[in-house]
One Martini backbone bead per residue (centre of mass of N, CA, C, O) as a GRO file, in nm:
protein
  113
    1MET     BB    1  15.878  19.577   9.931
    2SER     BB    2  16.015  19.458  10.194
    3ALA     BB    3  16.179  19.196  10.323
    4ASN     BB    4  16.001  19.178  10.581
    5ASP     BB    5  15.726  19.174  10.431
    6GLN     BB    6  15.780  18.923  10.267
    7LYS     BB    7  15.822  18.731  10.506
    8ALA     BB    8  15.543  18.772  10.638
    9GLU     BB    9  15.379  18.676  10.398
   10PHE     BB   10  15.497  18.398  10.378
   11LEU     BB   11  15.442  18.306  10.673
   12LYS     BB   12  15.131  18.306  10.649
   13GLY     BB   13  15.120  18.065  10.434
   14THR     BB   14  15.315  17.857  10.633
   15LEU     BB   15  15.262  17.850  10.951
   16ASP     BB   16  15.095  17.587  10.996
   17MET     BB   17  15.305  17.391  10.885
   18LEU     BB   18  15.535  17.469  11.077
   19ILE     BB   19  15.388  17.401  11.338
   20LEU     BB   20  15.321  17.101  11.278
   21LYS     BB   21  15.616  17.016  11.251
   22VAL     BB   22  15.717  17.096  11.536
   23VAL     BB   23  15.499  16.929  11.696
   24ALA     BB   24  15.566  16.638  11.578
   25VAL     BB   25  15.806  16.581  11.782
   26GLY     BB   26  15.645  16.717  12.033
   27ALA     BB   27  15.571  16.852  12.307
   28ILE     BB   28  15.479  17.208  12.306
   29HIS     BB   29  15.512  17.543  12.351
   30GLY     BB   30  15.468  17.838  12.208
   31TYR     BB   31  15.739  17.973  12.248
   32ALA     BB   32  15.905  17.726  12.148
   33ILE     BB   33  15.801  17.735  11.864
   34SER     BB   34  15.912  18.008  11.789
   35GLN     BB   35  16.213  17.933  11.859
   36ARG     BB   36  16.241  17.691  11.663
   37ILE     BB   37  16.184  17.841  11.398
   38GLN     BB   38  16.411  18.041  11.427
   39MET     BB   39  16.646  17.836  11.447
   40ILE     BB   40  16.596  17.660  11.198
   41SER     BB   41  16.598  17.930  11.006
   42LYS     BB   42  16.830  18.122  11.102
   43ASP     BB   43  16.640  18.385  11.150
   44PHE     BB   44  16.431  18.432  10.922
   45PHE     BB   45  16.209  18.345  11.125
   46GLN     BB   46  15.974  18.565  11.319
   47VAL     BB   47  15.730  18.480  11.545
   48GLN     BB   48  15.461  18.642  11.647
   49GLN     BB   49  15.225  18.641  11.881
   50GLY     BB   50  14.996  18.757  11.688
   51SER     BB   51  15.031  18.490  11.506
   52LEU     BB   52  15.065  18.230  11.678
   53TYR     BB   53  14.811  18.206  11.864
   54PRO     BB   54  14.592  18.205  11.652
   55ALA     BB   55  14.700  17.953  11.506
   56LEU     BB   56  14.676  17.761  11.741
   57HIS     BB   57  14.364  17.797  11.780
   58ARG     BB   58  14.293  17.713  11.491
   59LEU     BB   59  14.418  17.424  11.502
   60GLU     BB   60  14.253  17.330  11.746
   61ASP     BB   61  13.971  17.384  11.628
   62ARG     BB   62  14.042  17.170  11.380
   63GLY     BB   63  14.194  16.915  11.527
   64LEU     BB   64  14.526  16.926  11.498
   65LEU     BB   65  14.533  17.013  11.797
   66GLN     BB   66  14.648  16.956  12.128
   67ALA     BB   67  14.582  17.079  12.469
   68GLU     BB   68  14.800  17.117  12.772
   69TRP     BB   69  14.846  17.185  13.084
   70LYS     BB   70  15.172  17.278  13.210
   71ALA     BB   71  15.485  17.270  13.328
   72THR     BB   72  15.767  17.413  13.303
   73GLU     BB   73  16.105  17.432  13.349
   74THR     BB   74  16.029  17.709  13.529
   75GLY     BB   75  15.720  17.649  13.657
   76ARG     BB   76  15.538  17.734  13.453
   77ASP     BB   77  15.241  17.767  13.297
   78ALA     BB   78  15.150  17.587  12.993
   79LYS     BB   79  15.065  17.524  12.671
   80PHE     BB   80  15.062  17.207  12.531
   81TYR     BB   81  15.137  17.071  12.215
   82THR     BB   82  14.974  16.834  12.000
   83LEU     BB   83  14.933  16.592  11.763
   84THR     BB   84  14.702  16.475  11.576
   85ARG     BB   85  14.598  16.266  11.359
   86LYS     BB   86  14.477  16.482  11.175
   87GLY     BB   87  14.739  16.651  11.184
   88ARG     BB   88  14.929  16.453  11.047
   89LYS     BB   89  14.764  16.428  10.782
   90GLN     BB   90  14.789  16.738  10.716
   91LEU     BB   91  15.090  16.758  10.704
   92GLU     BB   92  15.133  16.564  10.466
   93VAL     BB   93  14.968  16.733  10.265
   94GLU     BB   94  15.134  16.993  10.289
   95VAL     BB   95  15.411  16.884  10.217
   96ARG     BB   96  15.336  16.783   9.938
   97ASN     BB   97  15.245  17.054   9.826
   98TRP     BB   98  15.504  17.206   9.874
   99GLU     BB   99  15.679  17.026   9.692
  100GLN     BB  100  15.531  17.095   9.433
  101ILE     BB  101  15.557  17.397   9.440
  102SER     BB  102  15.876  17.411   9.457
  103SER     BB  103  15.919  17.259   9.195
  104ALA     BB  104  15.780  17.452   9.005
  105VAL     BB  105  15.945  17.700   9.070
  106ALA     BB  106  16.219  17.585   8.994
  107LEU     BB  107  16.155  17.544   8.695
  108ILE     BB  108  16.110  17.841   8.632
  109LEU     BB  109  16.394  17.949   8.737
  110ARG     BB  110  16.562  17.759   8.524
  111THR     BB  111  16.480  17.914   8.297
  112ALA     BB  112  16.542  18.071   8.021
  113GLN     BB  113  16.532  18.411   7.887
   0.00000   0.00000   0.00000
């Protein structure tokens, strides 16, 4: 499996949490979510439209995001996403789970062979 394939697989498992975290900062449209994830990860993650928009719709359907059409800074209309109360609670749960998982993996990686 190539490094790009590994990144894509990892991103699939964490994309919802990353989106919720980015949206928690404030209302943002889809393309900007993708750009922010790429920027914050220092280009490690590059979220493709084919992954991003289905995830946004899924999160909206689950009541974790709310969307509203507004004009962007360029004057074009776009769907801006905000976190719902339920979404904020879900983000807290996912961050807590991620911290537990990453701690457990770190313990295993630190063990002597």
